[in-house]
Every structure is written in structure tokens, then in C-alpha cells.
C-alpha positions, 0 to 999 in steps of 0.5 A, spaced: 506 020 609 510 019 615 513 024 619 520 027 621 522 026 628 524 031 630 528 029 636 532 024 632 533 029 627 536 033 632 540 027 634 542 026 627 546 033 626 548 033 632 553 028 630 555 030 623 555 038 625 559 036 630 556 039 636 557 035 642 562 038 646 566 032 647 568 030 640 571 038 638 575 040 634 581 041 636 587 041 630 588 043 624 588 034 622 582 033 625 578 039 621 581 035 615 578 029 617 571 032 619 571 036 611 573 028 608 567 025 613 562 031 610 564 032 604 563 039 603 563 044 609 561 052 609 568 055 613 562 059 617 556 058 618 551 061 612 544 065 615 538 061 613 543 055 610 542 049 614 549 046 613 556 044 617 561 048 618 568 049 621 566 054 626 561 050 629 564 044 629 569 048 633 567 053 636 559 050 637 552 052 635 553 060 636 554 067 632 561 068 629 564 073 635 567 079 633 574 078 638 580 076 634 581 072 640 576 068 640 578 061 641 573 059 635 578 063 630 583 058 631 579 056 624 582 061 621 589 060 622 587 053 620 585 055 613 590 060 612 595 055 612 592 050 608 591 054 603 598 051 598 598 044 601 592 041 598 589 037 603 582 039 602 579 045 596 577 051 599 574 057 595 568 061 595 563 056 592 557 055 594 552 061 595 559 065 593 561 064 600 568 061 602 566 053 602 571 047 603 571 041 599 574 034 600 579 033 595 575 026 594 567 030 592 572 036 589 571 033 581 564 033 582 564 040 583 567 041 577 563 036 573 558 042 573 561 047 571 562 051 565 569 048 564 570 043 558 577 041 559 580 048 556 583 053 561 584 058 555 579 057 551 572 055 556 572 062 559 571 065 552 565 061 550 562 063 556 563 070 556 561 071 549 554 068 551 554 072 557 555 069 563 562 072 564 561 079 566 567 084 563 571 085 569 571 077 570 573 076 564 580 082 565 582 078 572 581 071 569 586 073 563 591 076 567 591 070 572 592 066 565 597 069 562 601 072 568 600 067 574 598 067 581 599 073 584 596 077 591 590 081 591 592 087 589 596 086 584 591 082 581 586 088 581 592 092 578 594 087 573 586 087 571 585 094 569 580 095 574 584 098 580 579 104 578 573 100 578 568 100 583 571 095 590 564 091 588 565 089 580 572 086 582 569 083 588 564 079 584 568 078 579 572 074 584 566 070 587 564 069 580 571 066 578 570 062 584 565 059 583 566 056 577 572 053 579 575 057 575 580 061 580 581 059 587 586 062 593 592 058 593 596 063 599 596 069 603 600 075 602 603 081 606 601 086 601 597 093 602 595 096 608 592 090 613 599 086 611 593 081 609 592 079 602 590 073 598 594 071 593 590 067 586 590 062 581 587 059 576 585 052 578 587 047 573 594 050 574 594 048 582 590 043 581 591 039 574 589 033 576 583 036 577 580 037 570 581 030 568 578 027 574 571 030 573 571 028 565 568 021 567 563 024 571 557 025 568 552 031 571 546 027 573 552 023 577 555 029 580 548 032 582 546 025 585 553 025 589 553 032 591 546 031 594 546 025 597 552 028 601 548 034 603 542 030 606 548 025 610 549 032 613 542 035 614 538 029 614 532 033 612 530 038 607 525 041 603 527 042 594 528 049 596 533 048 601 538 044 595 536 050 590 538 055 595 543 051 596 546 049 590 544 054 586 540 049 580 533 050 576 528 047 581 526 042 575 534 040 575 533 039 583 528 035 582 530 030 578 536 029 582 531 028 589 527 023 585 533 018 584 535 019 590 528 017 592 528 011 588 534 009 589 531 008 597 536 014 600 530 019 601 523 018 603 517 023 602 515 026 609 512 031 613 515 036 618 510 037 625 512 044 625 513 046 616 507 045 612 510 042 605 512 036 602 520 034 605 525 029 604 529 025 608 534 019 611 530 014 614 533 014 619 531 021 622 523 018 621 
């Protein structure tokens, strides 16, 4: 079994994570190009997950700064300013964390969601089978029936004003992770004068369900996994399960397909035990 070359792996990630100083992103248009090149990235780096993020592509490989005037926080303005422009797909998707997805890749994610072409009915099946909470159902139905709404009004209209903050927050996170709702703008509502405006996905991106319809689950997983490995260079099966939330046997089948396509090879890691899967270029 070949062994991963850590120098090559580091060089690969320096390029795909955009960590080289002369190539730092300095504009929203450069950020869009970066997202399109990678297919999908996190907005901020996530502890325990090796993945490109917009923050590190702008600010370098360092923790997200607490100070609001840190230069790296220009990313916040790019994100908020793009919510209604449809230059990428933004929502809490992977690990229920803020994720930016290329519009060309969004249909592959949507093909793996529990949305089958009927926004008025699909969610009911999910709810009846116990995979959607009552709170999430109320939030979704409010947006479905009433249209786009800021977070504060949405909570009241969903009859969740007296619910625990965590109940409402988890409902929004679940609905975003399953491509049912997404933020489409920012409102000055509330004490902080900052509140996301949410809408149901098929109303904001009406073409997305149709584009996803022709993509099989197998094709979608293969595409997303290939993009992931193109970004990180090498990883273990458990890393893919953790990132995408797939069952182990499903992740295994997707990895095997990439090995059969000779996109990936089984490899050892000089510092870690177990089987790794790697691009040939970092061996």
C-alpha cells in the first residue's frame, strides 16, 4: 500500500484552501470564483473538519477573530450582501454549519434531500415518518403559506415565541440542512438590528428541484465526494461520514466507486493508523 507524502499533501491543501499569501481573496467576485472552483466550502472553519473555508481563504490559517474590525471579517459583508443575488447557495448545510455551495453543485446536494418535487406535500411525509419535529413543521408551514419573513416575525408567526431558543434554532438548522428553507436577506428587525430573512428553497430557486430531478443519489454522492477529495487531497472514510452525515455503508459504496474510477487509491498515513483514501497526486 502506498503512503501519503505529507509535503505533497500540504502543498495541495495550500492551493485548494487558498492559503498562499499572494493569492488571498480581496473581493466578492474572487470569493465567488473560489466557491465555484471548490464546489462547496464552509463560511468559517469548523473544528475537527478539514475543509476549505471562506475565512481561511481570506484571512489565512488562523482562528476566526473575535474583534469585529479584523480584516478577515470582510467575508461577513460579502456573505450578507450576496444573500439576494443568487451568486452561490448559502445556508447551514454540512454539519448544519454555514456552507457556501456553487450553483452548479447545489442540485447534487438537493438530489440527496427529502424533497421530491412537491413543496406542499413532501414535508408532511417527512413529519409523519418522524424525521421532522413539530417546531420545524410549524416554521416551514409559516413560510410556505405566508412567504419570506425575518427571524423574529417568523418565530412569532410559527407560534414558537414562548418555545426554547434551542427549539426554534434547531428547527431552522434542520430545515436548512435538508434544503427546505434558506436565508435570502438581512432585516434590521430586533434589538441588534440584524435578522436573517428566510424563504422556502423552491420559491427562491425555482429551477433547483428540476435540475436535481435527473441526478440519482449514487451520482450525487459520487460527485460530492470527488469534489471533497479534490479539496482535501486525502481523508479516511470516517471523515466523509462525519462531514456529509451519510451512513457508513453508503459512504463506503461512494468511496469504492471513486477507487474503481481510479480517482482515489487506498493509502497509508505516515502519522496515523488505518486506511486512508488519497488522490494519486499526493502519494
